[in-house]
C-alpha positions in Angstrom: 14.7 81.3 -2.6 11.6 81.6 -0.7 8.5 81.9 -2.8 5.0 81.3 -3.2 4.0 77.6 -4.2 0.8 75.6 -4.8 0.7 72.3 -2.5 -0.6 69.8 -4.7 -1.3 66.0 -4.1 1.3 64.1 -5.8 -1.5 62.1 -7.9 -2.5 65.7 -9.3 0.7 67.2 -9.4 1.7 66.4 -13.2 -1.6 67.7 -14.5 -1.4 70.9 -12.6 2.1 71.5 -13.4 1.3 71.1 -17.2 -1.8 73.5 -16.8 0.5 76.2 -15.0 3.1 75.8 -17.6 0.6 76.3 -20.5 -1.0 79.4 -19.0 2.4 80.7 -18.3 1.8 80.7 -14.3 4.5 78.3 -13.4 7.9 79.9 -12.2 10.2 78.0 -14.4 13.3 79.6 -12.8 12.8 77.6 -9.5 13.0 73.8 -9.0 9.7 71.8 -8.1 10.0 70.2 -4.4 8.5 67.2 -3.4 7.8 66.2 0.4 5.8 63.3 1.5 2.4 63.1 -0.2 2.6 66.6 -1.7 4.5 68.5 -4.5 5.3 72.0 -4.3 5.1 74.0 -7.5 6.4 77.5 -7.6 4.1 79.8 -9.2 4.0 83.6 -10.5 2.2 86.5 -8.8 -1.3 87.1 -9.4 -2.1 83.5 -9.8 -6.0 82.9 -9.8 -7.4 80.5 -7.2 -7.2 76.9 -8.6 -8.6 75.2 -5.4 -5.3 74.3 -3.7 -3.4 75.6 -1.0 -0.8 78.3 -1.4 2.2 78.1 1.0 5.6 79.6 1.2 8.7 77.3 0.4 12.4 77.6 0.1 13.3 76.4 -3.5 16.4 76.2 -5.5 17.3 78.2 -8.5 17.5 76.5 -11.8 19.3 77.6 -14.9 17.0 79.3 -17.0 18.9 78.1 -20.1 17.7 74.8 -19.3 14.1 75.4 -18.5 13.2 78.2 -21.2 12.8 76.2 -24.5 13.2 79.5 -26.4 16.9 79.7 -25.5 17.3 76.4 -27.5 15.7 77.6 -30.7 18.1 78.2 -33.5 17.0 81.9 -34.3 17.9 85.4 -33.6 17.1 87.0 -30.1 14.2 89.2 -31.6 12.6 86.0 -33.2 13.0 84.0 -30.2 11.2 86.9 -28.2 8.3 86.5 -30.4 7.8 82.7 -29.7 4.9 81.4 -27.7 5.3 81.5 -24.0 2.5 79.3 -23.3 0.9 76.4 -25.2 -1.7 73.8 -24.6 -0.5 70.5 -23.2 -2.9 67.5 -23.8 -1.8 64.2 -22.1 1.8 64.2 -23.4 1.2 66.0 -26.5 2.1 69.8 -26.9 0.2 71.9 -29.3 1.9 75.0 -30.2 0.4 78.0 -32.5 2.7 80.2 -34.5 2.5 83.4 -36.5 2.8 82.7 -40.3 6.2 83.9 -40.6 7.4 81.7 -37.6 6.0 78.4 -39.1 9.2 77.3 -40.6 10.5 77.2 -37.0 8.2 74.8 -36.1 10.5 71.6 -36.1 13.1 73.4 -34.1 10.5 74.6 -31.5 9.3 71.2 -31.2 12.8 69.5 -30.4 13.4 72.3 -28.1 10.2 71.8 -26.0 10.9 68.1 -25.8 14.5 68.7 -24.7 13.0 71.0 -22.1 10.2 68.9 -21.0 11.3 65.3 -21.4 7.6 64.0 -20.8 6.3 65.4 -23.9 5.9 62.4 -26.6 4.9 64.7 -29.4 4.6 68.2 -30.4 2.1 69.5 -33.0 1.6 72.6 -34.8 -2.0 73.9 -34.6 -2.8 75.2 -38.1 -6.5 76.4 -37.2 -9.7 74.5 -37.0 -11.4 72.7 -40.1 -14.7 71.4 -41.0 -18.2 71.6 -39.4 -17.0 69.8 -36.4 -14.2 72.4 -35.6 -11.6 70.0 -35.2 -7.9 71.3 -34.8 -5.8 70.9 -38.1 -2.6 69.2 -36.5 0.8 68.7 -37.9 3.5 66.7 -35.9 6.4 68.8 -35.9 8.4 66.8 -33.3 8.4 63.4 -31.6 6.4 60.3 -32.2 3.8 60.4 -35.0 0.3 60.0 -33.8 -1.6 62.3 -31.5 -3.7 59.8 -29.2 -3.1 60.4 -25.6 -4.5 60.1 -22.3 -5.1 63.4 -20.4 -5.5 63.6 -16.6 -8.0 66.2 -15.2 -8.9 66.3 -11.5 -8.6 62.4 -11.5 -10.6 61.9 -14.6 -8.8 60.0 -17.3 -9.7 61.0 -20.7 -8.5 59.1 -24.1 -8.2 61.9 -26.7 -7.1 62.5 -30.1 -6.9 66.2 -30.6 -6.4 65.8 -34.5 -9.9 63.9 -34.4 -11.9 65.5 -31.6 -11.8 69.1 -30.2 -10.6 69.4 -26.5 -9.9 72.5 -24.6 -7.4 71.8 -21.7 -7.8 75.1 -20.3 -11.2 74.7 -19.1 -10.7 72.3 -16.4 -11.4 74.5 -13.4 -14.7 75.4 -15.2 -15.6 71.7 -15.6 -14.8 71.1 -11.9 -16.8 74.1 -10.9 -19.8 72.9 -12.7 -19.6 69.4 -11.1 -19.6 71.0 -7.7 -23.0 72.6 -8.5 -24.8 69.2 -9.4 -27.4 68.0 -6.9 -28.2 64.5 -6.0 -30.6 62.8 -8.5 -30.4 65.5 -11.2 -30.9 64.8 -14.8 -28.1 66.4 -16.8 -27.8 67.0 -20.5 -24.3 67.8 -22.0 -25.4 68.8 -25.5 -22.0 69.1 -27.1 -20.1 66.4 -24.7 -17.0 65.9 -26.9 -15.1 63.1 -25.3 -17.0 63.6 -22.0 -14.9 66.0 -20.0 -17.9 67.6 -18.4 -19.9 64.5 -18.0 -17.2 62.4 -16.6 -16.3 65.1 -14.2 -20.0 65.5 -13.0 -20.1 61.8 -12.9 -17.0 61.7 -10.4 -17.9 64.6 -8.3 -21.5 64.5 -8.0 -24.6 62.1 -7.8 -26.7 62.8 -10.9 -29.4 60.4 -11.7 -28.1 60.4 -15.4 -26.1 62.5 -17.7 -27.1 62.4 -21.3 -23.8 63.2 -23.2 -24.3 64.1 -26.9 -22.1 64.9 -29.9 -22.4 65.2 -33.4 -18.6 63.7 -34.0 -18.7 60.1 -34.4 -14.9 59.9 -33.3 -15.7 61.9 -30.1 -18.8 59.5 -29.2 -16.5 56.5 -29.7 -13.7 58.0 -27.3 -16.4 58.9 -25.0 -17.7 55.5 -24.7 -14.2 54.4 -23.9 -13.7 57.1 -21.4 -16.9 56.0 -19.5 -15.4 52.6 -19.3 -12.1 53.9 -18.4 -13.4 55.9 -15.4 -15.8 53.0 -14.4 -18.9 55.3 -14.3 -22.4 53.9 -14.7 -24.7 57.1 -15.1 -23.1 58.8 -18.3 -25.0 57.6 -21.6 -23.0 58.7 -24.7 -25.4 59.5 -27.7 -24.3 60.3 -31.3 -26.2 62.7 -33.2 -27.7 66.4 -33.6 -28.2 67.9 -30.2 -31.1 70.1 -31.6 -32.9 66.9 -32.1 -31.6 64.8 -29.5 -32.7 66.9 -26.6 -36.4 66.2 -27.5 -35.6 62.5 -27.3 -34.5 62.4 -23.8 -36.3 63.7 -20.5 -36.5 67.1 -19.4 -33.4 68.3 -17.4 -32.5 69.8 -14.2 -29.1 71.1 -15.9 -28.0 71.6 -19.5 -24.4 72.2 -20.6 -24.1 74.1 -23.8 -20.1 74.0 -24.5 -20.2 75.1 -27.9 -19.0 78.9 -27.8 -19.0 79.4 -31.6 -22.7 78.6 -32.0 -24.5 77.8 -28.8 -26.9 80.8 -29.2 -28.3 78.9 -32.1 -29.3 76.1 -29.8 -30.7 78.1 -26.8 -34.4 78.0 -27.9 -34.4 74.3 -27.9 -32.4 73.9 -24.7 -34.6 76.1 -23.0 -37.7 74.1 -24.1 -36.4 71.0 -22.5 -35.3 72.5 -19.1 -37.4 72.1 -16.0 -38.6 75.2 -14.0 -35.9 75.7 -11.4 -33.2 74.5 -13.7 -29.8 75.8 -15.0 -28.3 76.2 -18.4 -24.6 76.6 -18.3 -23.9 78.6 -21.7 -20.6 79.3 -23.4 -20.1 81.9 -25.9 -17.1 83.7 -27.7 -17.6 87.4 -28.5 -16.3 90.9 -28.3 -15.9 91.9 -24.7 -18.2 94.8 -25.0 -20.8 92.4 -26.4 -21.5 89.7 -23.8 -23.9 91.7 -21.8 -26.1 92.6 -24.9 -26.0 89.0 -25.9 -27.3 87.7 -22.6 -30.1 90.4 -22.5 -31.2 89.3 -25.9 -31.4 85.8 -24.4 -33.6 87.1 -21.7 -35.7 88.8 -24.1 -36.2 85.6 -26.2 -36.9 83.5 -23.1 -39.9 86.0 -22.4 -41.0 85.5 -26.0 -41.3 82.0 -25.2 -43.5 82.8 -21.9 -40.7 82.0 -19.5 -38.6 84.1 -17.0 -34.8 83.5 -16.8 -32.3 85.1 -14.7 -28.4 85.5 -15.4 -27.0 84.3 -12.3 -23.3 84.5 -13.0 -21.3 85.4 -16.1 -17.3 85.0 -16.1 -14.8 85.9 -18.6 -13.0 82.4 -18.9 -10.1 83.0 -21.4 -9.0 85.2 -24.0 -9.8 84.3 -27.6 -8.2 87.2 -29.6 -6.9 90.7 -28.7 -10.8 91.8 -28.7 -12.7 88.6 -28.0 -13.1 86.2 -25.1 -14.7 83.0 -24.0 -17.6 83.7 -21.5 -19.6 81.5 -19.6 -23.0 82.2 -18.0 -25.3 80.4 -15.7 -28.9 80.9 -16.8 -31.5 79.9 -14.3 -35.1 79.0 -15.5 -37.1 81.0 -12.8 -40.8 80.6 -13.9 -43.4 81.1 -16.3 -44.2 84.5 -17.1 
């Protein structure tokens, strides 16, 4: 069958395949094809721009029963129709979320996923987030115990245990976008760095003077230190502690990353205080869709009260969080004193 495919270098193909699969963008009714240095991944219509060339290819059909894990779950058809069509994949660990009345099916779903996608070592059920650090409450339902894994993202290797640190694999394109904006010699502050995905992406694809990568989670900082060594970068400095205080212990920044969507607004005043004129804040928040513009307007007003003029240069809805809420990003420039 002739279809639209992403043409992906072999070294990046497995990561891209997992991302397409988790976002329900991979056409699993067709076989993936390899040719030379590239892999051709069949995609659904309406796929967003992921930075790879799209081409037409003739691909073989594959039996849906062997690729759609839901057909392998022992449940009535009307129940199988309610099973998730997408899920997060971090390294070789799949993370599923289920409605309350489907939780008893989690082991069967996990085994079906592992049969369908043999590269999956472990399947874990996400029971929500817990504690101040908002770490996922994970229960292994199929495969090997233990959720530590190595995740590949645009050539950056990240050692992660999603049961100990929060990591969102669906922000990979956003992290790559931010890295593309960093200019030579910048001082970057990553206020909520986690295991370092933003910081390491910047170190790999840009030439900052230094990235100060902060996190309150001790486990996250320890993983970040290992990831700095794993990726052989020398200009990322992991720092453990409260970013609200740590930003005053490092030089003023050309660029500040505020990837803490549930509470970044609480830290905005402190971040803006430590930003150079002409600098940029990358701000992330979760809110009702109709609230994003009022939220950003309030940030502009707050900045004016501090005596500075900021501009909302770009805002984007990154992903759905709930039926009424989404995760948004905003690029906020510090223009001048008012």
